N, C-alpha and C positions, 0 to 999 in steps of 0.2 A: 444445455448447461453442463459444464465440465468442472472437475474439482482438482485443485492444486493445493500444495502446502507451502507455507513460507519458510524459507531457509533461516529466517531470523530466530527461530526456536533452536537452531543448531549452531549457536555461536561457539560452542565448545568443540565443534567438528569442522573439518575442511569442507569446502563446497562439494567435493567429490563424494565424501562420506555422507554428507547430508542428502545428496541426490540418490545415493544407494538406498538409504533408509526410506526416503519418500517414495521411490519407485517400488521397493519391496512392500510398502504399505498399500500399494494398489492405486496410487494417484497417477494421473496422466500429465500433470503439470507441476512446475516448481516456480515459485516466485523467488527471484534472486535478490538478496540483500546487497546493495551497492556500498558496502562498508567492510571493514576488517572483521573476520578473517576470510570473507567470501569473494567479493568482487569490487573492492575499492578501486576506482578507475586509475589513480596514479600507480597502482601496483600491478595492473593488468597489461600484459604485453600482447602483441599479435599472436604469438605462439600460445599464450594462455587462452585467448579467445578461440583459437582453433581446437585446443584441447577440450574446452567447455562444450563446444558444439558437438564434437565427436562423442564425448562421454554421454551427453544428454540424448543424442540420437541412439546410441547403443542401449541406453536405459529406457528409451521410448518416452522421454519426458519433454514436453514443450515448455517454453518459458511463458508463464502467464502474465508477468509484469516485472519491471525492475523497481525495487523498493529503494527510492532515493531519499527517504524520509530521515532516517537516523544518521548521525555523523559521529559515531564513537571514535573513529580514526583521528578526529580532531578534538572532540570534547564528549558529547553525549547524545541522547536521543533527540533533544530539541535545540541544541546549540552547536555551532552557530546557526541562528535562524535568519529568516528573510528580513526581520525587523529589529536587528540589534541596533542599539544606539550608536555603536562604533561602526563607521562606514567600512573600514578595512576588515573588520570581523565579519560583517554580513556579506562582504565581497567573497569570502570563502564559501558561503552557501551558494552564491550565484555561480562561482567557478565549478563547484561540485555538480550542480545541476546541469551545466553545459557539458561537463565530462560524462555525466550519466546519459545524456541525450546521444552523445557520440557512441557510447558503449551500446546503447539500445539499437542504434542504426547498424552498427557492425554485427550485432547478434540477430538482427531482423525482428526485434521486439517492437510492438506498436506503441506501448505506453510506459511511462515512468510515473510513479506517485511521489508526491512531496508534501511537506507540512503546510498547513493553512496559515501561513504567516509566521506564527511562532508564539511563544509566551509574551503577553503584552507588557507585563512588569511595570504597570503604572503609566505607560505611554498613552496619550490621548488616542482614542480609537481612530479618529479621522487621520491623524498623523501616521499611525501604524499602517492603516490601509493604503495610504498614499505611498509609503515606503515599499510596502509589499508589491503594489501594482507597478511601481517604478522598476523593481528588480525583475518582475515577470516580463515586463516589456522588453527587457534585454535578452530574455531566455526563449520566450514563446515563438518569435519569428524564426529563430534558429531551429527550434523543434519542428516547426512547419516545413522548413527547408529540408530537414532530414527525414520527414515522414513520421514523426513521433508526436504523440499527444501527451501533454503535461496534465496529470490528474491531481487535483486538489483533494486532500483527505481531511474533512472537518474533524476536529477532535475536541473533547471537553477541556476547557481551560486555556485554549489557544485562541487566536484572533477570530477564526471562523469556527463556530461550534454547531450551529443549528442549520436546518434546511433553509429557513428564510434568510439567514446570513449568507449562505452559499449562493442562493439565487440573486440576492442583492449585489453580491460581489461580481458575479458573472454579468449581470446587467450593466454594471459600471465598466468592467474591463473588456467585455466582448466575449463572444462564444468561440471564435476561431482559435483553434490550437489548444483549447482548455476543455477538460472534462472532469468528471467526478469519480473518485475512488470511494465507493459507497461502503463505509465500514459499518456493518450492522450494529455492533455493540456501541459504537460512538453515538449514534443517533438515539439508541435506547438510553444511554447515560444522561443525555440532556432532556429526557422526558418525552421523547417522540416515539411514535409507533413505527418501527422499521418497515413492517409490511405495507402500511399505508403510504409511507414516504417513498417506497420503491416505485409505486405507481405514479406518484406525483413527480418524481425526479427522473423518470425513465429516459427522457430525451437527453439527459446529461451523463448517464452512467456508462462507463467503459469497463469497469472491473469492480469486483466485490471483495471485501474482507469479511470473514465469518468467524465469530467466536461467541461464547456466552458471557454474560455479565451477571454479577450477583443481583438478587432482587432489590437490594438497597440502591441500585444504579451507581454504585461506586465504580470508578473506571479501573477495572481489573479484569483482564482476559482470563476466563476459566473454561473448563471443559464443556463441550457441547452437551446440553441437556442437564447441566448442574446449576444453572442460574435462572433468571427470570424471563429470558427471551423465549418466545414461541418459535423455536427453530423450524419445525415443520411448516408453520404458517409463513415464515419468511421465505423458505424454499419454494413453497407454492406460489407466493407472490412474485418471486424471481421468474419462475416458469411461466406465470400468467402474462408477463410483459414480453415473452418471446425471446428472452435473453439467451444468446448462443455462446457466450464467452465463458471465461473461467471464474469460478468462485474459489477464492484462496482462503483456506483455513489458516488463521493467524493466532498462534498460541505461544508467543515469544517468551512468556515467563517460565516455561517448562524446560529450561536448558538441561537440567540434570536427567530428564527422562524423555527427551524429544522423540526418539524412535518409537517408544511405547505410546506416547501421546498421539503421534501421527496415526498409528494403527487404531487406537481407540476412537479417534475422530472419524476415521474412515468406516469403522464398524458401525458407529452411530448413524452416519449418513446412509449406509446400506440398509440398516434396520428400518428406515423410513422410505426405502425404495429409491434412493438417490445414489448416484455414483457407481 
């Protein structure tokens, strides 16, 4: 198990400055946000890719995952989604995902993570799922061709929220080219025990997001150890399944204090013998 920190907490910083702070905090990996101001694909040239690779190599940071979830360059975290009522609008999400797959292949990154459909907004669930799978059917074969796995990240309030909903989705869509970005806090928010679900979902997991959540289970990412999640128990569960990849700390609300927050999270992990 290795630890990285998501650049989405550093939206007030350039990607280079974010990498500096994440490396200085002692992480060996960085999750790169595929959005402005970090690595929005339409803004990334071949020269930029070369620069990113050289800088990360110099800082001894591996890329844990490309975060293709948020799309603030166009609208916000959740829009355009895979299930927008307007076909042209959801086409922007499909195009973005294809571009992120290309970027992952160029950077040698194995996975990208994306939203689980999106906000349903009154759309019948069966219709929303059909539209989501239709969009993915255009994206996943291309990802397979490029050697990239598309990770679905269940989230409270979106089309796929729970472990059962994720498994049902994969059973319908098929396993090939699809995996799970296991966000610890998201499963806690919907009333599930993350440690137990790690064991249950181990065959699907390619990457983890780690944060704490208030005991109320309100969907709000907070500092490790300050909420209701048994973080040491979760880490033990990850270790128990023999997971060898990255666990990415994701604390995007802390834009004003991102370097300090990255250090604090790292210190917390070390306190419990991790990282």
